[in-house]
DSSP file (Angstrom, degrees, kcal/mol; ACC not computed):
  #  RESIDUE AA STRUCTURE BP1 BP2  ACC     N-H-->O    O-->H-N    N-H-->O    O-->H-N    TCO  KAPPA ALPHA  PHI   PSI    X-CA   Y-CA   Z-CA
    1    1 A M     >        0   0    0      0, 0.0     4,-1.8     0, 0.0     5,-0.1   0.000 360.0 360.0 360.0 -36.7 -195.1  -92.1    7.7
    2    2 A F  H  >  +     0   0    0      1,-0.2     4,-2.2     2,-0.2     5,-0.2   0.847 360.0  54.6 -71.3 -30.8 -193.5  -89.2    5.7
    3    3 A G  H  > S+     0   0    0      1,-0.2     4,-2.5     2,-0.2    -1,-0.2   0.873 106.2  54.0 -73.8 -31.7 -193.3  -86.9    8.8
    4    4 A T  H  > S+     0   0    0      2,-0.2     4,-2.2     1,-0.2    -2,-0.2   0.951 111.0  44.2 -61.5 -49.2 -191.5  -89.7   10.6
    5    5 A H  H  X S+     0   0    0     -4,-1.8     4,-2.2     2,-0.2    -2,-0.2   0.851 113.6  49.3 -58.5 -40.0 -188.8  -90.0    7.9
    6    6 A L  H  X S+     0   0    0     -4,-2.2     4,-2.7     2,-0.2     5,-0.3   0.917 111.6  49.8 -73.4 -40.1 -188.4  -86.3    7.6
    7    7 A L  H  X S+     0   0    0     -4,-2.5     4,-2.4     1,-0.2     5,-0.2   0.881 112.4  46.7 -58.1 -39.8 -188.1  -86.0   11.4
    8    8 A G  H  X>S+     0   0    0     -4,-2.2     4,-3.0     2,-0.2     5,-0.8   0.907 111.5  53.1 -68.6 -41.5 -185.5  -88.7   11.5
    9    9 A F  H  X5S+     0   0    0     -4,-2.2     4,-1.2     1,-0.2    -2,-0.2   0.928 113.9  41.3 -63.5 -44.9 -183.7  -87.1    8.5
   10   10 A I  H  <5S+     0   0    0     -4,-2.7    -1,-0.2     1,-0.2    -2,-0.2   0.915 122.7  38.4 -67.9 -43.5 -183.5  -83.8   10.3
   11   11 A K  H  <5S+     0   0    0     -4,-2.4    -2,-0.2    -5,-0.3    -3,-0.2   0.876 128.7  23.7 -79.7 -36.9 -182.6  -85.1   13.7
   12   12 A Y  H  <5S+     0   0    0     -4,-3.0     2,-0.8    -5,-0.2    -3,-0.2   0.632  91.2  97.8-113.5 -15.4 -180.2  -87.9   13.0
   13   13 A N    ><< -     0   0    0     -4,-1.2     3,-0.7    -5,-0.8    -4,-0.0  -0.611  42.8-177.0 -81.0 113.1 -178.6  -87.3    9.6
   14   14 A K  T 3  S+     0   0    0     -2,-0.8    -1,-0.2     1,-0.2     3,-0.1   0.524  80.5  56.7 -88.5   1.6 -175.3  -85.7   10.2
   15   15 A H  T 3>  +     0   0    0      1,-0.1     4,-2.8     2,-0.1    -1,-0.2  -0.260  63.0 141.9-120.3  48.5 -174.7  -85.4    6.4
   16   16 A K  H <> S+     0   0    0     -3,-0.7     4,-2.9     1,-0.2     5,-0.2   0.925  72.2  50.0 -52.1 -53.3 -177.9  -83.4    5.5
   17   17 A R  H  > S+     0   0    0      2,-0.2     4,-2.8     1,-0.2     5,-0.2   0.917 111.8  48.0 -49.3 -47.8 -176.1  -81.2    2.9
   18   18 A L  H  > S+     0   0    0      1,-0.2     4,-2.8     2,-0.2    -2,-0.2   0.957 112.7  48.5 -61.7 -53.2 -174.6  -84.2    1.2
   19   19 A T  H  X S+     0   0    0     -4,-2.8     4,-2.2     1,-0.2    -2,-0.2   0.913 112.2  49.0 -56.3 -47.3 -178.0  -86.0    1.2
   20   20 A L  H  X S+     0   0    0     -4,-2.9     4,-2.3     1,-0.2    -1,-0.2   0.931 112.8  46.4 -58.5 -48.8 -179.8  -82.9   -0.2
   21   21 A N  H  X S+     0   0    0     -4,-2.8     4,-2.6     1,-0.2    -1,-0.2   0.856 111.5  53.0 -67.8 -35.4 -177.2  -82.4   -3.0
   22   22 A A  H  X S+     0   0    0     -4,-2.8     4,-2.3    -5,-0.2    -1,-0.2   0.881 109.5  48.8 -63.8 -34.7 -177.3  -86.1   -3.8
   23   23 A Y  H  X S+     0   0    0     -4,-2.2     4,-1.8    -5,-0.2    -2,-0.2   0.924 113.6  45.3 -68.3 -45.5 -181.0  -85.9   -4.2
   24   24 A L  H  X S+     0   0    0     -4,-2.3     4,-3.3     2,-0.2     5,-0.2   0.943 115.5  47.6 -62.7 -49.7 -180.9  -82.8   -6.4
   25   25 A Y  H  X S+     0   0    0     -4,-2.6     4,-2.7     1,-0.2     5,-0.2   0.884 110.8  50.9 -62.3 -40.9 -178.0  -84.3   -8.6
   26   26 A T  H  X S+     0   0    0     -4,-2.3     4,-1.8    -5,-0.2    -1,-0.2   0.892 114.4  44.4 -64.3 -37.2 -179.9  -87.7   -9.0
   27   27 A F  H  X S+     0   0    0     -4,-1.8     4,-2.0     2,-0.2    -2,-0.2   0.908 113.4  50.8 -70.7 -43.2 -183.0  -85.9  -10.1
   28   28 A Y  H  X S+     0   0    0     -4,-3.3     4,-2.6     1,-0.2    -2,-0.2   0.914 112.9  44.9 -65.0 -41.3 -181.1  -83.5  -12.4
   29   29 A Y  H  X S+     0   0    0     -4,-2.7     4,-2.4    -5,-0.2    -1,-0.2   0.844 107.2  58.7 -73.3 -31.2 -179.2  -86.4  -14.1
   30   30 A R  H  X S+     0   0    0     -4,-1.8     4,-2.2    -5,-0.2     5,-0.2   0.938 111.4  42.4 -59.2 -46.7 -182.3  -88.5  -14.5
   31   31 A I  H  X>S+     0   0    0     -4,-2.0     4,-3.3     1,-0.2     5,-0.6   0.938 112.7  51.5 -63.2 -47.5 -183.9  -85.7  -16.4
   32   32 A R  H  X5S+     0   0    0     -4,-2.6     4,-2.0     1,-0.2    -1,-0.2   0.897 112.5  46.4 -56.0 -41.8 -180.8  -84.9  -18.5
   33   33 A I  H  <5S+     0   0    0     -4,-2.4    -1,-0.2     1,-0.2    -2,-0.2   0.899 118.4  42.4 -69.9 -43.8 -180.4  -88.7  -19.5
   34   34 A R  H  <5S+     0   0    0     -4,-2.2    -2,-0.2    -5,-0.2    -1,-0.2   0.894 134.6  12.2 -70.5 -41.6 -184.1  -89.0  -20.3
   35   35 A F  H  <5S+     0   0    0     -4,-3.3    -3,-0.2    -5,-0.2    -2,-0.2   0.589 103.7  92.5-113.8 -14.7 -184.6  -85.7  -22.2
   36   36 A G  S  <<S-     0   0    0     -4,-2.0     2,-0.3    -5,-0.6    -4,-0.0  -0.225  80.8 -86.9 -91.8 176.3 -181.4  -84.2  -22.9
   37   37 A D     >  -     0   0    0      1,-0.1     4,-1.6    -2,-0.1     5,-0.1  -0.568  29.7-141.7 -80.8 134.1 -178.9  -84.2  -25.9
   38   38 A R  H  > S+     0   0    0     -2,-0.3     4,-1.9     2,-0.2    -1,-0.1   0.824  98.7  57.9 -72.9 -30.2 -176.5  -87.1  -25.6
   39   39 A T  H  > S+     0   0    0      1,-0.2     4,-1.3     2,-0.2     3,-0.5   0.981 108.8  45.3 -68.2 -49.5 -173.5  -84.9  -26.9
   40   40 A K  H  > S+     0   0    0      1,-0.3     4,-1.1     2,-0.2    -1,-0.2   0.793 109.6  54.7 -64.6 -27.9 -173.9  -82.5  -24.2
   41   41 A L  H  X S+     0   0    0     -4,-1.6     4,-0.7     1,-0.2    -1,-0.3   0.859 105.4  53.8 -71.3 -33.9 -174.3  -85.3  -21.6
   42   42 A E  H  < S+     0   0    0     -4,-1.9     4,-0.4    -3,-0.5     3,-0.3   0.814 102.3  58.4 -70.2 -29.1 -171.0  -86.7  -22.7
   43   43 A K  H >< S+     0   0    0     -4,-1.3     3,-0.5     1,-0.2    -1,-0.2   0.830 105.7  49.2 -64.4 -35.7 -169.2  -83.3  -22.2
   44   44 A I  H 3< S+     0   0    0     -4,-1.1    -1,-0.2     1,-0.2    -2,-0.2   0.598  95.5  74.0 -82.2 -12.1 -170.2  -83.2  -18.6
   45   45 A M  T 3< S-     0   0    0     -4,-0.7     2,-0.3    -3,-0.3    59,-0.2   0.713 106.0-112.0 -72.8 -20.2 -168.9  -86.8  -18.0
   46   46 A G    <   -     0   0    0     -3,-0.5     2,-0.6    -4,-0.4    -1,-0.3  -0.834  61.6 -12.9 121.4-159.8 -165.3  -85.7  -18.1
   47   47 A I  E >  S-A  143   0A   0     96,-2.9    96,-2.4    -2,-0.3     3,-1.2  -0.697  73.0-124.5 -89.0 116.5 -162.4  -86.1  -20.5
   48   48 A K  E 3  S+A  142   0A   0     -2,-0.6    94,-0.2     1,-0.3     3,-0.1  -0.369  84.5  10.5 -68.6 133.9 -163.2  -88.8  -22.9
   49   49 A G  T 3  S+     0   0    0     92,-3.3     2,-0.3     1,-0.3    -1,-0.3   0.585 103.7 102.0  79.9  12.3 -160.8  -91.8  -23.2
   50   50 A E    <   -     0   0    0     -3,-1.2     2,-0.3    91,-0.4    -1,-0.3  -0.933  54.7-147.0-126.7 157.9 -158.6  -91.0  -20.1
   51   51 A E        -     0   0    0     -2,-0.3    92,-0.1    92,-0.1    52,-0.1  -0.881  15.9-119.0-119.2 152.1 -158.5  -92.4  -16.6
   52   52 A S        -     0   0    0     -2,-0.3    51,-0.1    90,-0.2     2,-0.1  -0.325  48.9 -80.5 -75.9 169.2 -157.7  -91.0  -13.2
   53   53 A S        -     0   0    0      2,-0.1    71,-0.5     1,-0.1    -1,-0.1  -0.328  22.7-136.8 -68.0 147.8 -154.8  -92.3  -11.1
   54   54 A M  S    S+     0   0    0     -3,-0.1     2,-0.4    71,-0.1    71,-0.3   0.556  86.0  85.3 -77.7 -12.6 -155.1  -95.4   -9.2
   55   55 A E        +     0   0    0     69,-0.2     2,-0.3    70,-0.1    69,-0.2  -0.805  54.8 161.4 -92.9 127.1 -153.3  -93.7   -6.4
   56   56 A I        -     0   0    0     -2,-0.4     2,-0.1    67,-0.1    69,-0.1  -0.990  42.5-102.5-148.3 139.7 -155.5  -91.6   -4.0
   57   57 A A     >  -     0   0    0     -2,-0.3     4,-2.3     1,-0.1     3,-0.4  -0.431  32.6-121.3 -61.5 140.1 -155.0  -90.2   -0.4
   58   58 A D  H  > S+     0   0    0      1,-0.2     4,-2.0     2,-0.2     5,-0.1   0.802 111.9  55.3 -55.7 -36.1 -156.8  -92.3    2.2
   59   59 A E  H  > S+     0   0    0      2,-0.2     4,-2.5     1,-0.2    -1,-0.2   0.913 109.1  46.1 -59.8 -50.8 -158.8  -89.1    3.3
   60   60 A K  H  > S+     0   0    0     -3,-0.4     4,-2.7     1,-0.2    -2,-0.2   0.863 111.4  53.0 -72.3 -36.7 -160.1  -88.5   -0.2
   61   61 A L  H  X S+     0   0    0     -4,-2.3     4,-2.4     2,-0.2    -1,-0.2   0.915 108.1  51.6 -66.6 -41.0 -161.0  -92.2   -0.6
   62   62 A Y  H  X S+     0   0    0     -4,-2.0     4,-2.5    -5,-0.2    -2,-0.2   0.943 110.1  46.9 -50.3 -57.7 -162.9  -92.0    2.6
   63   63 A I  H  X S+     0   0    0     -4,-2.5     4,-2.4     1,-0.2    -2,-0.2   0.930 111.6  52.7 -57.6 -43.5 -164.9  -89.0    1.4
   64   64 A A  H  X S+     0   0    0     -4,-2.7     4,-2.3     1,-0.2    -2,-0.2   0.910 110.0  46.2 -64.0 -43.2 -165.6  -90.7   -1.9
   65   65 A T  H  X S+     0   0    0     -4,-2.4     4,-2.1    -5,-0.2    -1,-0.2   0.868 110.4  55.5 -68.0 -34.3 -166.9  -93.8   -0.3
   66   66 A T  H  X S+     0   0    0     -4,-2.5     4,-2.1     2,-0.2    -2,-0.2   0.898 109.9  45.0 -51.6 -50.5 -169.0  -91.7    2.0
   67   67 A I  H  X S+     0   0    0     -4,-2.4     4,-2.3     2,-0.2    -2,-0.2   0.851 112.7  50.2 -68.8 -36.2 -170.6  -90.0   -0.9
   68   68 A A  H  X S+     0   0    0     -4,-2.3     4,-2.7    -5,-0.2     5,-0.2   0.877 109.7  52.1 -70.1 -35.9 -171.2  -93.1   -2.9
   69   69 A Y  H  X S+     0   0    0     -4,-2.1     4,-2.6     2,-0.2     5,-0.2   0.972 111.7  46.2 -58.9 -56.3 -172.8  -94.7    0.2
   70   70 A H  H  X S+     0   0    0     -4,-2.1     4,-2.6     1,-0.2    -2,-0.2   0.883 115.2  45.9 -57.9 -45.9 -175.2  -91.8    0.6
   71   71 A V  H  X S+     0   0    0     -4,-2.3     4,-2.7     2,-0.2    -1,-0.2   0.942 115.2  46.4 -65.8 -45.8 -176.1  -91.7   -3.1
   72   72 A N  H  X S+     0   0    0     -4,-2.7     4,-1.0     1,-0.2    -2,-0.2   0.919 115.2  46.5 -64.0 -45.1 -176.6  -95.4   -3.4
   73   73 A R  H >X S+     0   0    0     -4,-2.6     4,-0.7    -5,-0.2     3,-0.5   0.911 113.5  48.8 -60.7 -52.0 -178.7  -95.4   -0.2
   74   74 A L  H >< S+     0   0    0     -4,-2.6     3,-1.8    -5,-0.2     4,-0.2   0.953 107.2  54.7 -56.6 -54.8 -180.8  -92.4   -1.2
   75   75 A T  H >< S+     0   0    0     -4,-2.7     3,-0.7     1,-0.3     7,-0.5   0.713  98.4  63.6 -61.4 -17.6 -181.6  -93.8   -4.6
   76   76 A Q  H << S+     0   0    0     -4,-1.0    -1,-0.3    -3,-0.5    -2,-0.2   0.760 106.2  44.9 -66.6 -25.2 -182.9  -97.0   -3.2
   77   77 A H  T << S+     0   0    0     -3,-1.8    -1,-0.2    -4,-0.7    -2,-0.2   0.294  87.5 111.2-106.1  12.2 -185.7  -95.1   -1.5
   78   78 A M  S <  S-     0   0    0     -3,-0.7     4,-0.1    -4,-0.2    -3,-0.0  -0.582  75.2-119.8 -84.5 153.8 -186.8  -92.8   -4.4
   79   79 A P  S    S+     0   0    0      0, 0.0     2,-0.3     0, 0.0    -1,-0.1   0.697  97.4  55.6 -61.3 -23.6 -190.1  -93.2   -6.0
   80   80 A W  S    S-     0   0    0     -5,-0.0     2,-0.6     0, 0.0    -2,-0.2  -0.733  95.5-104.3-108.0 162.0 -188.5  -93.9   -9.4
   81   81 A K        -     0   0    0     -2,-0.3     2,-0.2    -4,-0.1    -5,-0.1  -0.786  34.0-145.9 -90.2 121.4 -185.9  -96.5  -10.2
   82   82 A E        -     0   0    0     -2,-0.6     2,-0.2    -7,-0.5   -56,-0.0  -0.620  10.5-141.0 -82.4 142.7 -182.5  -95.0  -10.5
   83   83 A K    >>  -     0   0    0     -2,-0.2     4,-1.9     1,-0.1     3,-0.5  -0.646  27.1-102.9-102.5 170.0 -180.1  -96.4  -13.0
   84   84 A C  H 3> S+     0   0    0      1,-0.3     4,-2.6    -2,-0.2     5,-0.2   0.821 117.5  53.7 -60.1 -33.1 -176.4  -97.0  -12.7
   85   85 A L  H 3> S+     0   0    0      2,-0.2     4,-2.4     1,-0.2    -1,-0.3   0.880 106.8  51.6 -72.5 -30.5 -175.5  -93.9  -14.9
   86   86 A V  H <> S+     0   0    0     -3,-0.5     4,-1.7     2,-0.2    -2,-0.2   0.920 113.6  44.4 -66.1 -40.7 -177.5  -91.6  -12.8
   87   87 A R  H  X S+     0   0    0     -4,-1.9     4,-2.6     2,-0.2     5,-0.2   0.961 114.2  49.2 -62.6 -54.8 -175.8  -92.9   -9.7
   88   88 A A  H  X S+     0   0    0     -4,-2.6     4,-2.8     1,-0.2    -2,-0.2   0.899 113.5  46.3 -54.9 -47.1 -172.4  -92.8  -11.2
   89   89 A L  H  X S+     0   0    0     -4,-2.4     4,-2.3     2,-0.2    -1,-0.2   0.827 111.0  52.1 -66.6 -32.0 -172.9  -89.2  -12.5
   90   90 A S  H  X S+     0   0    0     -4,-1.7     4,-2.1    -5,-0.2    -2,-0.2   0.929 112.8  43.3 -69.3 -45.3 -174.2  -88.0   -9.3
   91   91 A V  H  X S+     0   0    0     -4,-2.6     4,-2.5     2,-0.2    -2,-0.2   0.923 112.8  53.4 -66.4 -44.2 -171.3  -89.4   -7.3
   92   92 A Q  H  X S+     0   0    0     -4,-2.8     4,-2.8    -5,-0.2     5,-0.2   0.921 110.1  47.9 -50.4 -48.8 -168.8  -88.1   -9.9
   93   93 A R  H  X S+     0   0    0     -4,-2.3     4,-1.7     1,-0.2    -1,-0.2   0.899 110.8  49.9 -65.2 -40.0 -170.3  -84.6   -9.7
   94   94 A L  H  X S+     0   0    0     -4,-2.1     4,-0.6     2,-0.2    -1,-0.2   0.874 114.2  45.9 -65.2 -37.7 -170.2  -84.6   -6.0
   95   95 A L  H ><>S+     0   0    0     -4,-2.5     5,-2.5     2,-0.2     3,-1.2   0.914 107.7  56.1 -64.4 -41.7 -166.6  -85.7   -6.0
   96   96 A K  H ><5S+     0   0    0     -4,-2.8     3,-1.6     1,-0.3    -2,-0.2   0.853 101.0  59.6 -62.5 -37.6 -165.6  -83.3   -8.7
   97   97 A K  H 3<5S+     0   0    0     -4,-1.7    -1,-0.3     1,-0.3    -2,-0.2   0.756 109.2  44.0 -59.6 -27.8 -166.9  -80.5   -6.4
   98   98 A R  T <<5S-     0   0    0     -3,-1.2    -1,-0.3    -4,-0.6    -2,-0.2   0.175 118.8-110.9-109.1  17.3 -164.4  -81.6   -3.9
   99   99 A K  T < 5 +     0   0    0     -3,-1.6    -3,-0.2     1,-0.2    -2,-0.1   0.853  68.3 144.9  62.0  37.9 -161.6  -82.0   -6.3
  100  100 A I      < -     0   0    0     -5,-2.5    -1,-0.2    -8,-0.2    -2,-0.2  -0.952  46.0-131.4-107.4 122.0 -161.5  -85.8   -6.0
  101  101 A P        +     0   0    0      0, 0.0    23,-0.3     0, 0.0     2,-0.3  -0.379  33.7 165.3 -73.3 149.1 -160.6  -87.5   -9.3
  102  102 A S        -     0   0    0     21,-0.2    42,-2.8    -2,-0.1     2,-0.4  -0.932  29.2-133.6-154.2 163.1 -162.7  -90.4  -10.6
  103  103 A T  E     -CB 122 143A   0     19,-2.5    19,-2.8    -2,-0.3     2,-0.5  -0.996  13.0-151.8-131.8 131.4 -163.2  -92.3  -13.8
  104  104 A L  E     -CB 121 142A   0     38,-2.3    38,-1.6    -2,-0.4     2,-0.4  -0.897  15.4-158.3-105.8 119.7 -166.7  -93.1  -15.1
  105  105 A Y  E     -CB 120 141A   0     15,-3.0    15,-1.5    -2,-0.5     2,-0.4  -0.804   7.6-161.9-103.3 142.8 -166.9  -96.3  -17.2
  106  106 A L  E     +CB 119 140A   0     34,-3.0    33,-3.1    -2,-0.4    34,-1.8  -0.995  23.8 162.1-119.9 130.3 -169.5  -97.2  -19.8
  107  107 A G  E     -CB 118 138A   0     11,-3.0    11,-2.0    -2,-0.4     2,-0.3  -0.839  28.5-138.3-142.5 174.2 -169.8 -100.8  -20.7
  108  108 A V  E     +CB 117 137A   0     29,-2.1    29,-3.2    -2,-0.3     2,-0.3  -0.924  25.0 160.7-131.7 156.0 -172.1 -103.5  -22.4
  109  109 A G  E     -C  116   0A   0      7,-1.9     7,-2.7    -2,-0.3     2,-0.4  -0.955  37.0-100.3-161.5 169.9 -172.8 -107.0  -21.4
  110  110 A L  E     +C  115   0A   0     25,-0.4     2,-0.4    -2,-0.3     5,-0.2  -0.897  28.9 179.5-103.8 136.4 -175.3 -109.9  -22.0
  111  111 A E  E >  S-C  114   0A   0      3,-2.3     3,-1.5    -2,-0.4    -2,-0.0  -0.956  79.1 -16.8-130.0 110.2 -177.8 -110.7  -19.4
  112  112 A D  T 3  S-     0   0    0     -2,-0.4     3,-0.1     1,-0.3    -2,-0.0   0.811 128.1 -55.3  53.7  32.0 -180.1 -113.6  -20.2
  113  113 A G  T 3  S+     0   0    0      1,-0.2     2,-0.5     0, 0.0    -1,-0.3   0.458 116.7 112.2  85.2  -0.2 -179.0 -113.3  -23.8
  114  114 A V  E <   -C  111   0A   0     -3,-1.5    -3,-2.3     0, 0.0    -1,-0.2  -0.933  69.8-119.0-110.6 131.3 -180.0 -109.7  -24.0
  115  115 A M  E     -C  110   0A   0     -2,-0.5     2,-0.3    -5,-0.2    -5,-0.2  -0.442  36.9-179.2 -61.1 130.7 -177.5 -106.8  -24.5
  116  116 A V  E     -C  109   0A   0     -7,-2.7    -7,-1.9    -2,-0.2     2,-0.3  -0.949  22.2-131.6-134.6 151.1 -177.5 -104.4  -21.7
  117  117 A A  E     -C  108   0A   0     -2,-0.3     2,-0.3    -9,-0.2    -9,-0.2  -0.710  25.1-177.3-100.1 157.4 -175.5 -101.2  -20.8
  118  118 A H  E     -C  107   0A   0    -11,-2.0   -11,-3.0    -2,-0.3     2,-0.3  -0.988  11.7-159.1-151.3 148.0 -174.0 -100.6  -17.5
  119  119 A A  E     +C  106   0A   0     -2,-0.3     2,-0.3   -13,-0.2   -13,-0.2  -0.965  14.0 171.1-128.3 147.8 -172.0  -97.6  -15.8
  120  120 A W  E     -C  105   0A   0    -15,-1.5   -15,-3.0    -2,-0.3     2,-0.4  -0.967  20.2-137.4-151.3 158.8 -169.7  -97.8  -12.8
  121  121 A L  E     -CD 104 129A   0      8,-1.8     7,-2.3    -2,-0.3     8,-1.5  -0.965   8.9-159.1-131.1 141.6 -167.3  -95.3  -11.2
  122  122 A R  E     -CD 103 127A   0    -19,-2.8   -19,-2.5    -2,-0.4     2,-0.4  -0.946   6.4-174.5-117.2 135.2 -163.8  -95.7   -9.9
  123  123 A C  E >   - D   0 126A   0      3,-2.8     3,-2.3    -2,-0.4   -21,-0.2  -0.993  69.7 -40.0-127.5 120.8 -162.0  -93.5   -7.4
  124  124 A G  T 3  S-     0   0    0    -71,-0.5   -69,-0.2    -2,-0.4   -72,-0.1  -0.434 124.4 -29.6  56.7-130.5 -158.3  -94.4   -6.8
  125  125 A N  T 3  S+     0   0    0    -71,-0.3     2,-0.5   -69,-0.1    -1,-0.3   0.274 122.2  94.1 -98.9  14.8 -158.2  -98.2   -6.8
  126  126 A A  E <   -D  123   0A   0     -3,-2.3    -3,-2.8   -72,-0.0     2,-0.6  -0.903  66.7-141.9-111.2 130.4 -161.9  -98.6   -5.4
  127  127 A Y  E     +D  122   0A   0     -2,-0.5    -5,-0.2    -5,-0.2     3,-0.1  -0.834  24.2 178.1 -86.6 120.0 -165.0  -99.1   -7.5
  128  128 A I  E     +     0   0A   0     -7,-2.3     2,-0.3    -2,-0.6    -6,-0.2   0.638  59.0  27.8-109.1 -18.3 -167.5  -97.0   -5.6
  129  129 A T  E    S+D  121   0A   0     -8,-1.5    -8,-1.8     2,-0.3    -1,-0.3  -0.998 117.4  11.6-141.7 144.8 -170.7  -97.4   -7.7
  130  130 A G  S    S-     0   0    0     -2,-0.3     3,-0.4   -10,-0.2     2,-0.1   0.516 104.6 -92.8  77.1   8.4 -171.9 -100.0  -10.0
  131  131 A G        -     0   0    0      1,-0.2    -2,-0.3   -10,-0.1   -10,-0.2  -0.433  62.4 -52.4  83.0-159.7 -169.5 -102.7   -9.0
  132  132 A T  S    S-     0   0    0     -2,-0.1    -1,-0.2    -5,-0.1     3,-0.1   0.480  70.7-113.0 -95.0  -5.1 -166.2 -103.5  -10.7
  133  133 A G    >   +     0   0    0     -3,-0.4     3,-1.9     1,-0.2    -2,-0.1   0.605  59.1 163.0  82.2  10.8 -167.7 -103.8  -14.3
  134  134 A E  T 3   +     0   0    0      1,-0.3    -1,-0.2     3,-0.0     3,-0.1  -0.361  65.5  26.4 -62.2 134.3 -166.9 -107.5  -14.3
  135  135 A G  T 3  S+     0   0    0      1,-0.3     2,-0.4    -3,-0.1   -25,-0.4   0.498 106.6  98.0  88.7   1.1 -168.9 -109.2  -17.0
  136  136 A Y  S <  S-     0   0    0     -3,-1.9     2,-0.5   -27,-0.1    -1,-0.3  -0.970  70.1-133.8-121.7 138.8 -169.1 -105.9  -19.1
  137  137 A A  E     - B   0 108A   0    -29,-3.2   -29,-2.1    -2,-0.4     2,-0.4  -0.774  31.6-120.6 -87.1 132.0 -166.9 -104.9  -22.0
  138  138 A T  E     + B   0 107A   0     -2,-0.5   -31,-0.3   -31,-0.2     3,-0.1  -0.647  33.6 176.3 -81.0 126.0 -165.8 -101.3  -21.5
  139  139 A V  E     -     0   0A   0    -33,-3.1     2,-0.3    -2,-0.4   -32,-0.2   0.849  64.6  -5.6 -99.9 -47.7 -167.0  -99.2  -24.3
  140  140 A E  E     - B   0 106A   0    -34,-1.8   -34,-3.0     2,-0.0    -1,-0.3  -0.969  55.9-156.1-146.8 158.6 -165.8  -95.8  -23.0
  141  141 A R  E     - B   0 105A   0     -2,-0.3   -92,-3.3   -36,-0.2   -91,-0.4  -0.964   4.8-160.8-135.5 155.6 -164.2  -94.1  -20.0
  142  142 A F  E     -AB  48 104A   0    -38,-1.6   -38,-2.3    -2,-0.3     2,-0.5  -0.981  11.4-143.7-142.8 126.9 -164.2  -90.5  -18.8
  143  143 A R  E      AB  47 103A   0    -96,-2.4   -96,-2.9    -2,-0.4   -40,-0.2  -0.761 360.0 360.0 -90.4 125.8 -161.8  -88.9  -16.4
  144  144 A A              0   0    0    -42,-2.8   -41,-0.2    -2,-0.5    -1,-0.1   0.351 360.0 360.0-112.3 360.0 -163.3  -86.3  -14.0
């Protein structure tokens, strides 16, 4: 089974480098969130309290949605369950490498009477990971 997936990945994936980078970043951020210092994590999230522009070139938005698609799809097939913050940070980092601005939002909301945290990422006027944040109160935002 693994060999078939690997063969398919090598033969048919025209975004091999992006997929490998996405895998590495999701693993890296998973470890940073679980075992790292929260203050250091905040520093890599971007400029606290600021938002990126709602205007973005169509080409950059296409790249951003392509990256988000690959990260979201990849994390669905990992042996561990990825959280929204890992996805948002991974996409944010891949966008930053390409000089595409984004805003990472952190929020809280109630689900079945229990307070939960959520993260989502916006690039231009499109929310590319974690939905729109509807139903969550925004606690903080970071511009990258």
